[in-house]
C-alpha positions in Angstrom: 0.0 0.0 0.0 1.2 3.5 -0.8 1.8 5.9 2.1 1.9 9.5 3.2 3.8 10.4 6.3 2.8 13.5 8.3 6.1 14.8 9.8 6.3 17.2 12.7 9.5 19.2 12.0 9.7 20.9 15.4 9.8 24.6 16.1 12.7 25.7 14.1 16.1 24.3 13.1 17.5 20.8 12.4 18.8 20.4 15.9 15.2 20.4 17.3 13.9 17.8 14.9 13.6 14.2 16.1 15.8 11.6 14.5 12.8 9.8 13.1 11.5 13.0 11.5 14.8 13.7 9.9 15.2 10.1 8.6 11.7 10.2 7.1 12.4 13.5 5.3 15.7 12.0 4.0 13.9 8.9 2.7 11.1 10.9 1.0 11.0 11.8 -2.6 8.4 14.5 -2.4 7.9 16.9 0.5 4.5 18.8 0.8 3.7 21.6 3.1 2.8 25.2 3.8 5.2 27.5 2.0 6.8 29.0 5.1 7.6 25.6 6.6 8.8 24.1 3.3 11.4 26.9 2.9 12.9 25.8 6.2 13.4 22.2 4.9 14.6 23.3 1.5 17.7 24.8 3.2 18.5 21.4 4.6 17.4 19.1 1.8 17.7 21.1 -1.4 17.7 18.1 -3.7 14.1 17.0 -2.8 11.0 17.7 -4.9 8.6 20.1 -3.1 4.9 20.9 -3.4 3.5 23.9 -1.5 0.2 25.8 -1.0 -0.3 29.1 0.9 -2.4 29.6 4.0 -6.1 28.6 3.7 -5.3 26.0 1.1 -4.9 23.1 3.5 -7.3 20.8 1.8 -5.6 21.3 -1.5 -2.3 20.6 0.1 -3.5 17.3 1.5 -5.0 16.1 -1.8 -1.7 17.1 -3.4 0.1 14.7 -1.0 -2.3 11.9 -1.7 -2.0 12.3 -5.4 1.8 12.1 -5.3 1.6 9.0 -3.1 -0.9 7.4 -5.5 2.0 7.5 -8.1 4.0 5.2 -5.8 6.2 8.0 -4.5 7.4 8.4 -0.9 5.7 11.5 0.4 6.1 13.5 3.5 3.6 16.2 4.6 5.5 18.5 6.9 4.0 20.5 9.8 5.7 23.0 12.1 5.9 21.6 15.6 3.8 18.4 15.8 1.3 17.5 13.1 -1.3 16.5 15.7 -1.1 19.9 17.5 -2.8 22.5 15.3 -1.3 20.6 12.4 -2.4 18.5 9.4 -2.9 15.1 10.9 -6.6 15.3 11.5 -7.4 16.6 8.0 -5.1 14.0 6.4 -6.9 11.2 8.2 -10.3 12.7 7.4 -9.5 13.0 3.7 -7.7 9.7 3.7 -11.1 7.9 3.6 -11.3 9.1 0.0 -8.0 7.4 -0.8 -8.4 3.8 0.6 -5.3 2.7 -1.3 -3.1 5.1 0.7 -2.1 4.8 4.4 -1.5 7.8 6.6 1.3 7.5 9.2 2.4 10.1 11.8 5.9 11.1 13.0 5.6 13.3 16.1 7.5 16.5 16.5 8.4 18.9 19.3 5.5 21.4 19.6 6.1 25.0 20.6 4.6 24.5 24.1 7.5 22.1 24.9 10.3 24.0 23.1 9.2 27.3 24.5 8.6 25.9 27.9 12.2 24.5 28.0 13.5 28.0 27.3 11.4 29.6 30.1 12.2 26.8 32.6 9.4 24.6 33.7 6.0 26.4 33.3 4.0 23.3 32.3 5.1 20.7 34.9 1.5 20.4 36.2 -1.8 20.3 34.5 -2.0 22.8 31.6 -4.2 24.0 28.7 -3.2 24.9 25.2 -5.4 27.5 23.5 -5.0 29.1 20.0 -6.2 32.7 19.6 -6.7 32.2 15.9 -10.4 32.6 15.0 -9.9 31.4 11.4 -11.5 28.1 12.2 -12.8 28.7 15.8 -15.3 31.4 16.7 -13.9 34.1 19.0 -16.8 33.4 21.4 -15.5 29.8 21.9 -12.0 31.0 22.4 -13.2 33.5 25.1 -15.1 30.6 26.9 -12.0 28.4 26.8 -9.8 31.2 28.3 -12.3 31.8 31.1 -12.7 28.2 31.9 -8.9 27.5 31.9 -8.4 30.5 34.2 -11.1 29.5 36.6 -9.7 25.9 36.7 -6.3 27.4 37.6 -4.5 25.7 34.6 -1.2 26.9 33.5 -2.0 28.1 29.9 0.1 28.0 26.7 -1.3 30.3 24.0 -0.6 29.7 20.3 -1.1 32.2 17.5 -1.5 35.1 19.9 -1.6 37.8 17.2 -1.3 38.6 13.5 -1.6 41.6 11.2 -5.3 41.2 11.2 -5.6 40.2 14.8 -3.1 42.7 16.3 -5.1 43.2 19.6 -6.0 39.6 20.3 -3.3 39.0 22.9 -4.5 42.1 24.7 -8.1 41.0 24.5 -7.1 37.5 25.9 -5.2 39.1 28.8 -8.1 41.3 29.7 -10.3 38.2 29.8 -7.8 36.4 32.1 -7.6 39.4 34.3 -11.3 39.0 35.2 -10.1 35.9 37.2 -6.4 36.1 37.5 -4.3 38.6 39.5 -2.3 41.1 37.5 1.0 39.9 39.1 0.5 36.3 37.7 3.8 35.1 36.3 3.9 34.8 32.5 6.4 34.1 29.7 6.9 35.1 26.1 9.0 33.3 23.6 9.8 34.7 20.1 11.0 32.8 17.1 11.6 29.5 18.9 14.6 27.5 17.4 15.4 30.3 14.9 18.1 32.9 14.7 16.2 35.6 16.4 15.0 33.4 19.3 14.4 35.3 22.6 12.3 35.0 25.7 11.3 36.9 28.8 9.5 36.3 32.1 7.0 39.0 33.0 3.6 39.6 34.8 0.2 39.2 33.2 -0.3 43.0 33.6 2.9 43.6 31.6 2.0 40.9 29.0 -1.2 42.6 27.9 0.8 45.5 26.4 3.4 43.3 24.6 3.6 43.0 20.9 3.2 39.4 19.5 2.9 37.7 16.1 2.4 34.2 14.7 5.9 33.2 15.7 5.3 34.1 19.4 4.3 31.5 22.0 2.8 32.8 25.3 2.8 31.1 28.7 0.6 32.0 31.7 1.4 30.3 34.9 -1.1 29.0 37.4 -1.6 30.4 40.9 1.5 28.5 42.2 3.9 29.3 39.4 7.0 31.1 40.7 10.2 32.6 39.4 13.4 30.8 40.3 16.7 32.1 39.0 14.9 34.1 36.3 12.9 31.0 35.1 9.3 30.1 35.4 8.6 27.1 37.6 5.2 25.5 38.2 5.4 23.2 41.2 4.0 19.7 40.9 3.7 18.9 44.6 7.1 17.3 45.5 8.3 17.7 49.1 11.2 20.0 48.2 8.8 22.3 46.4 6.8 22.6 49.6 9.8 23.3 51.8 10.6 19.7 52.9 14.3 19.7 53.4 14.6 16.0 52.6 12.8 16.4 49.2 10.3 13.6 50.0 7.0 13.4 48.2 4.1 14.5 50.3 0.9 12.4 50.4 -1.0 14.7 48.0 1.5 13.9 45.3 2.2 10.3 46.2 0.0 8.9 43.5 1.6 10.9 40.7 3.6 9.1 38.0 7.1 10.3 37.2 
């Protein structure tokens, strides 16, 4: 059976791509993807054949991959981060029912929540929610509800797609929604251009965050009520004894059932 492999290429450069992802790309004859992401791969594998579509042509992109695979060619559909996190995996599997002669496989990648969290320290060690502010496919009213519910549940929150040219004030609007429930001093983090040449990050408060500029290459982190700053990094405690002041670092009963 012919096959298309959805490959998560991670947040940026080659060094943050998994070994399996890299091997899959090396073995592929045709690489399909969104123009911006394909340009990243072209620099690394210029000899491959590439097929691209711009934003909002996702269905065409998927069908392009299936048609190439139908010719018996080894095809990779690339996604930034992980294909299963705001990526193409779901649409590929859905459209795949129209191509019963072609299997769809997934190769996971490092999503921005993990790569950005590593730069900031440990903001997502406990329960967290990931929310995209893009209202291209999700109504803003639904996004508002998810922000409010995550804040009320005291989740740490990771925000994808916080702003764009057409949505310049969306991060501000999200912060104002969170401030209905969350104190202005809540610890937050911003990461720009993860894994790329202009990568940078900062730790700040929610009140400061609302006035920061952001774009589609920015990932935002809002800590929960227990998140603290240690050595300039964000740390969300999980409940270990050392985090609660136990000098021996033993796990307290409340955390005893947690897996490592």
